N, C-alpha and C positions, 0 to 999 in steps of 0.2 A: 546218812540216808540208810533206811533200812533195805535189807536184801529184796523184800517184796517191791519197794519203790524203784530199786535198780532193775528189776525184772520189767516193771511197767514202763520205765524209761527206755529200757533196750526194745521192747515190744513196740513202743511208739515210734522210735527211730526206724525200725524195720518197716512198720506200716507206713510211714511218711514217705519212704523210699519206694512205695509201690508194691512191696512184697507182703505176703501173709505171714504174720509172726508164727513161727513154729518152735518146738522145743530145742532142735538143733540150732536154728538161727539165733535164737535168744541166748542159748548157752555159749555159742560161739562169740557173740557180741560181749559178753560178760567174762569171757576167758575161763569158764568153768569154775568160777569162784563161789557160785551160789548152789547150795544143795538141791538135789533133784526135787524133793517135795515142795519147796519154796518156788522153784521154777514152775512147777505144775500149778500151784496155787495163784502165783502172780500172773501167769498166762491166762488162767480162767478168769481172774478178775478183769484183766485187759479186755478179754473177748466180751465181757458183760458191759463194758463201758461204750456208750454211743459215741460215735465219731465226732459229734459236735463238741464232746467234752474232753477230747484228747489234749487240747490246749492247757487244761489244768494240770496235766501230768508233767513232772519234771523232765528235763532234757537229759539224755544220756551223758553228755559232757559234764553236766553238773553233778550227776549221780557218782560218776567215776572220780571227779575232782574232790569231792567232799570226803571220799574215802581214802585219799592219799595222805600218808603221814607227812607231817611237816618235815621239810628238809633239815637235817641235822648238820651243825656247823662242822663236826668231826668227819662226817660222811663227805662233805663238800671238800674239805682239805685233802682227804684220801683220794677222791676222784681227781682233784687237780694234780697231786702227786704222780698218780698213775698216768695221767695224760702227758705230764712232763717226761716221765721215764719212757713212755711209748714213743713219744717224738724223738728222744735221744736215741733210742734203739732204731728207729727208722732211719735216722740220719746216718748212724753208724753202719747200718746194713747196706744202705745205698752207696756208702763210701767203698765198703768192702766189694760190692758187686762191680763198681767202677774199676777198682784195682784188678779184680780178676778178669774183667773184660780186657783191659790193657795187656795183661799178661798172656791171655789166650792170643790176642793180636800179634804179640812179640813172638810167641811160639809158632804161630802159622807162618810168619814172614820168615822164620829160620828154615822151615821145611821146604 
């Protein structure tokens, strides 16, 4: 999907939610990925479209999904390894916290 279509889709989403599409709102919806001249051009095009024809515009979800790169198997493997490592670290951390709490209790009882 072209950047102009992304701007049109974002403006449609904003307008369908009852707000007037502005540069700031559209830019915020798109995460600042579209250059300013294209934002201006797309917003001008949207304002020229009658409300009855908004249905013909793509939805924002479709616009953003079509621009996502396909998930890479290597990336998925790395993500899985990282998640596993994080879980192991969390378990180890919780275990050490438990040991420290026991030690603190022992020291408090001695005092």
